[in-house]
LUMDRENVO-594725 format. One line per 3 residues: number of its first residue (from 0); their letters; for each residue x, y, z of N, C-alpha, C. Coordinates in steps of 0.001 Angstrom, whole numbers, plus 500000, padded with zeros to 6 digits. Example, Ala and Ser with C-alpha at 12.3 -4.5 7.8 and 13.67 -1.06 7.14 Angstrom:
2
0) as) 513190/494310/507800/512300/495500/507800/513200/496700/507800  512850/497750/507080/513670/498940/507140/512900/500030/507870
//
This chain:
148
0) mfc) 500842/498831/500000/500000/500000/500000/500894/501241/500000  500465/502238/499228/501205/503484/499137/500474/504575/499911  501225/505463/500526/500631/506598/501227/500126/507600/500189
3) pkc) 498862/508028/500269/498359/508978/499278/498956/510367/499418  499548/510662/500566/500091/512000/500785/501555/512111/500357  502398/511199/500862/503824/511304/500549/504300/510286/499519
6) gks) 503531/509220/499283/503880/508225/498273/504775/507114/498759  505091/507066/500050/505967/506016/500568/505273/504667/500432  506048/503650/500019/505472/502325/499775/505598/501431/501006
9) dqa) 505063/500219/500861/505108/499186/501896/504475/499656/503203  503286/500194/503094/502552/500652/504269/501513/499601/504656  501237/499504/505913/500206/498581/506399/498881/499333/506505
12) pea) 497776/498690/506100/496489/499355/506265/496103/499432/507744  495209/500343/508069/494764/500575/509443/495929/501001/510329  496877/501776/509774/498030/502257/510528/498366/503661/510039
15) fcr) 499403/504223/510631/499865/505537/510226/501082/505391/509330  501207/506316/508372/502327/506290/507438/503638/506480/508205  504655/505692/507840/505957/505818/508483/506729/507027/507990
18) gcg) 506249/507632/506902/506950/508789/506362/506372/510112/506842  505031/510258/506720/504427/511561/507041/503430/511500/508196  503043/510303/508632/502148/510187/509776/500670/510243/509444
21) tyl) 500304/510207/508156/498899/510230/507755/498260/508877/508055  497028/508896/508577/496325/507644/508854/495926/507006/507536  496169/505705/507402/495873/504952/506191/494779/503927/506502
24) pdl) 493526/504225/506142/492454/503265/506428/492516/502084/505475  491905/500973/505904/491805/499800/505046/490590/499995/504148  490810/500289/502865/489715/500584/501949/488986/499339/501483
27) nkp) 489546/498158/501730/488873/496915/501361/487856/496477/502403  487927/497045/503590/487013/496679/504665/485830/497652/504660  484588/497143/504719/483446/498061/504721/483432/498893/506001
30) vkg) 482993/500134/505849/482973/501042/506990/481895/500619/507981  480715/500330/507488/479664/499844/508369/478842/498811/507614  478192/497974/508370/477435/496870/507789/476162/497336/507118
33) pvt) 475475/496409/506472/474231/496753/505811/473140/497091/506830  472250/497976/506448/471148/498382/507309/469911/497593/506899  469278/496976/507878/468102/496158/507595/466868/497040/507449
36) pqq) 465820/496539/506798/464580/497315/506702/463984/497620/508070  464144/496724/509029/463629/496977/510369/464309/498186/510996  465599/498341/510766/466317/499497/511303/465853/500792/510633
39) hvt) 465561/500740/509329/465045/501913/508641/463686/502320/509201  462809/501338/509430/461475/501622/509940/461565/502176/511358  462430/501603/512179/462600/502098/513544/463108/503534/513543
42) ani) 464073/503836/512703/464577/505213/512612/463486/506155/512138  462657/505701/511190/461559/506531/510694/460543/506798/511795  460261/505797/512623/459324/505976/513732/459864/506981/514738
45) vls) 461130/506860/515072/461735/507785/516041/461739/509213/515499  462158/509393/514250/462216/510739/513678/460826/511349/513509  459848/510540/513124/458485/511055/513002/457938/511466/514358
48) sms) 458202/510676/515385/457745/511021/516735/458369/512328/517211  459656/512476/516965/460324/513726/517362/459772/514916/516597  459476/514740/515312/458917/515831/514511/457519/516205/514977
51) iva) 456730/515222/515385/455383/515502/515892/455479/516329/517170  456326/515910/518093/456483/516643/519360/456998/518056/519101  457992/518191/518225/458559/519518/517943/457533/520423/517263
54) git) 456785/519911/516304/455801/520728/515599/454676/521195/516497  454128/520293/517299/453043/520683/518200/453553/521643/519268  454757/521392/519790/455334/522290/520798/455537/523691/520236
57) mai) 456076/523789/519045/456295/525116/518442/454974/525834/518179  453972/525112/517704/452673/525738/517448/452048/526240/518744  452104/525428/519789/451531/525846/521077/452286/527039/521640
60) llw) 453605/527015/521544/454390/528155/522040/454073/529436/521271  453968/529349/519962/453642/530537/519173/452262/531080/519544  451275/530198/519637/449924/530652/519952/449831/531178/521382
63) sil) 450513/530529/522338/450373/530956/523728/451177/532199/524056  452353/532352/523449/453196/533505/523781/452863/534714/522912  452747/534513/521606/452584/535651/520698/451169/535798/520148
66) gfr) 450367/534766/520260/449050/534811/519647/448029/535586/520475  446970/535981/519802/445822/536628/520426/446167/537945/521110  447118/538652/520576/447443/540012/521026/447102/540957/519881
69) pet) 446783/542183/520207/446419/543111/519121/447577/543400/518155  448818/543375/518628/449958/543723/517770/450592/542494/517104  449991/541330/517222/450546/540107/516634/450424/540154/515113
72) hpl) 451545/539906/514471/451579/539884/513012/450882/538624/512518  450188/538691/511386/449482/537503/510867/450408/536327/510526  451681/536605/510246/452609/535514/509925/452847/534594/511126
75) iyv) 452624/535076/512337/452749/534220/513521/451712/533100/513452  450476/533462/513056/449416/532458/512942/449697/531505/511772  450259/532044/510710/450607/531200/509560/451702/530202/509955
78) aag) 452723/530707/510680/453809/529818/511113/453284/528740/512067  452402/529117/512993/451834/528135/513916/451014/527098/513149  450269/527552/512154/449498/526614/511338/450392/525676/510552
81) lfm) 451504/526181/510034/452440/525327/509300/453094/524297/510222  453396/524714/511462/453944/523747/512420/452935/522641/512710  451666/523004/512841/450626/521994/513079/450462/521088/511856
84) ama) 450521/521673/510664/450408/520871/509446/451579/519897/509345  452764/520369/509692/453934/519498/509680/453750/518352/510678  453238/518668/511850/453016/517632/512861/451991/516614/512374
87) mwh) 450936/517076/511742/449908/516152/511251/450445/515280/510120  451301/515844/509271/451914/515054/508214/452742/513926/508825  453478/514242/509876/454310/513227/510513/453479/512230/511320
90) vqt) 452279/512606/511720/451387/511643/512360/451046/510533/511363  450673/510909/510150/450353/509872/509167/451599/509084/508773  452774/509715/508748/454013/508989/508465/454315/507991/509580
93) lwr) 454082/508422/510818/454277/507529/511957/453322/506348/511881  452064/506613/511552/451077/505539/511451/451464/504536/510361  451890/505026/509214/452298/504131/508130/453539/503328/508506
96) sil) 454454/503938/509242/455657/503223/509672/455307/502114/510660  454360/502388/511549/453934/501362/512499/453283/500201/511754  452433/500513/510781/451817/499453/509982/452866/498661/509203
99) lrk) 453872/499353/508694/454944/498677/507957/455733/497758/508875  455979/498196/510104/456702/497345/511050/455895/496077/511346  454583/496234/511519/453733/495059/511740/453793/494116/510542
102) qik) 453784/494674/509337/453840/493847/508122/455157/493096/508038  456249/493743/508402/457565/493091/508370/457602/491951/509375  457011/492165/510560/456976/491094/511558/456132/489921/511073
105) lvk) 455016/490199/510381/454182/489119/509858/454915/488309/508807  455679/488982/507960/456432/488281/506921/457495/487387/507552  458107/487853/508636/459121/487048/509302/458518/485793/509920
108) rsp) 457289/485909/510453/456649/484774/511106/456033/483790/510126  455761/484235/508906/455084/483358/507953/455998/482201/507565  455400/481067/507181/456242/479920/506802/457066/480252/505564
111) vie) 458105/479479/505405/459003/479700/504274/458248/479435/502977  458385/480346/502059/457739/480203/500763/458451/479103/499987  457660/478238/499369/458251/477136/498622/459041/477677/497431
114) qlp) 460147/477039/497195/460967/477411/496056/460344/476837/494787  460511/477541/493706/460037/477033/492421/460884/475844/491997  460281/474903/491314/461081/473760/490868/462077/474197/489795
117) epn) 463103/473384/489657/464103/473663/488637/463451/473560/487257  463825/474430/486327/463211/474373/484998/463637/473112/484244  462710/472603/483435/462967/471415/482629/463055/471857/481167
120) fen) 464239/471773/480598/464460/472236/479234/464493/471090/478223  464034/469927/478600/464096/468781/477687/463148/468931/476504  461958/469487/476709/460951/469564/475649/460836/470969/475046
123) vvp) 461876/471751/475116/461839/473109/474596/462001/473068/473082  461131/473798/472386/461205/473895/470935/461977/475164/470608  463046/475055/469833/463816/476266/469524/463002/477219/468645
126) asv) 463268/478481/468801/462581/479487/468000/463001/479360/466544  462070/479581/465646/462387/479486/464224/461965/480770/463534  462592/481021/462397/462250/482194/461614/461237/481765/460566
129) ver) 460107/482389/460576/459036/482062/459636/459225/482907/458387  458838/482371/457242/458984/483089/455980/458242/484418/456060  458820/485436/455497/458284/486793/455409/458223/487524/456761
132) ttr) 459001/487072/457718/459059/487828/458972/460139/488899/458913  461089/488705/458018/462106/489741/457802/462095/490096/456337  462599/491231/456006/462628/491612/454598/464074/491792/454154
135) dlt) 464278/491632/452900/465597/491757/452325/465888/493241/452129  466895/493746/452794/467203/495169/452744/468345/495489/451790  468796/494523/451016/469952/494768/450155/469605/495639/448957
138) gtk) 468428/495485/448380/468110/496225/447167/467190/497415/447399  466766/497660/448610/465843/498775/448856/466582/499966/449419  466007/501128/449160/466567/502360/449702/465658/502820/450837
141) hss) 466290/503297/451854/465535/503796/453001/465174/505250/452758  464076/505673/453322/463638/507057/453142/464583/508030/453804  465275/507573/454852/466200/508483/455524/467476/508697/454717
144) sqt) 467824/507746/453823/469051/507878/453049/468809/508560/451703  467557/508736/451326/467266/509402/450046/467496/510900/450210  467998/511493/449193/468207/512949/449193/466974/513630/448672
147) k) 466648/514693/449250/465453/515432/448823/465797/516584/447935
//
């Protein structure tokens, strides 16, 4: 392995360069493992829950602190409404994620699906070219090659 910074050879991966001290990672080793669908759904549930709490909290704070005063700008009510809309959007995302998690658990519990049998190619009829399925293009001129 060569150091990408100084070019010194015979370096060991997962170590520091003996010439310049740059860390040399092992590029053949994966950085992190594959993420399962269950982990994606769990992360989606957590993030949706946090977004619901944050959106409702912001809307309540805007309405309780700045709302219903004579000098309150109308954009405060618009912002509070958008926070509530965002929270409601994440409610449906949370609900769909919960349903998806249940579906994944059901698929895991279901019996193993039977494998298809191996194909039998003994009685296969090869494809044939039927007369007049292709045309002879040697003596004809194409419309795209004709000059106008």
